[in-house]
C-alpha positions in Angstrom: -22.2 -12.4 1.1 -19.0 -10.5 2.1 -16.5 -9.9 -0.5 -13.1 -11.8 0.0 -10.0 -9.7 -0.5 -6.7 -11.5 -1.0 -3.4 -10.1 0.0 -2.3 -9.9 -3.5 -5.2 -7.7 -4.6 -4.7 -5.5 -1.5 -0.9 -5.1 -2.3 -1.8 -4.3 -5.9 -4.2 -1.7 -4.7 -1.8 0.0 -2.3 1.0 0.1 -5.0 -1.4 1.5 -7.7 -2.5 4.3 -5.4 1.1 5.0 -4.7 2.0 5.2 -8.4 -1.2 7.2 -9.3 0.4 10.0 -7.1 3.8 9.7 -8.3 5.1 8.1 -5.2 8.8 7.0 -5.8 11.1 4.3 -4.7 8.3 1.8 -3.9 9.5 -1.2 -1.8 7.6 -4.2 -0.8 8.9 -6.1 2.1 7.8 -9.7 2.8 7.6 -10.4 6.6 5.7 -13.6 6.4 8.6 -15.5 7.7 9.0 -13.6 10.9 6.9 -15.1 13.5 6.5 -11.9 15.6 5.6 -9.6 12.7 2.4 -7.8 13.1 1.9 -7.7 9.2 2.6 -10.0 6.3 4.0 -7.2 4.1 5.2 -3.6 4.4 5.2 -1.2 1.6 7.5 1.9 1.7 7.5 4.8 -0.7 9.0 8.2 -1.0 7.2 11.7 -1.5 8.9 14.8 -2.3 6.7 17.2 -0.2 4.3 16.9 2.6 1.5 17.5 0.3 2.4 14.7 -1.9 2.8 12.3 0.9 -0.8 13.1 2.1 -2.2 12.7 -1.4 -0.5 9.4 -1.6 -2.1 8.4 1.7 -5.5 9.5 0.7 -5.1 7.8 -2.8 -4.1 4.4 -1.1 -7.0 4.7 1.3 -9.5 5.2 -1.5 -7.9 2.2 -3.5 -7.9 -0.1 -0.2 -11.7 0.8 0.2 -12.7 -0.2 -3.5 -10.7 -3.6 -3.5 
């Protein structure tokens, strides 16, 4: 039986991954009311250096895989 992943759990995992790597100015944009939007939500965050941004991306990837 496949594990059901809710949007809420996925968003929480993404934001947790960003926070774990000290991502700043995290913004969650709800796009559900836009009919043509390719996604329901967009998460934007800031990192101070390229290495930090890469670490944030890796951490988010790890969190999403474990949700």
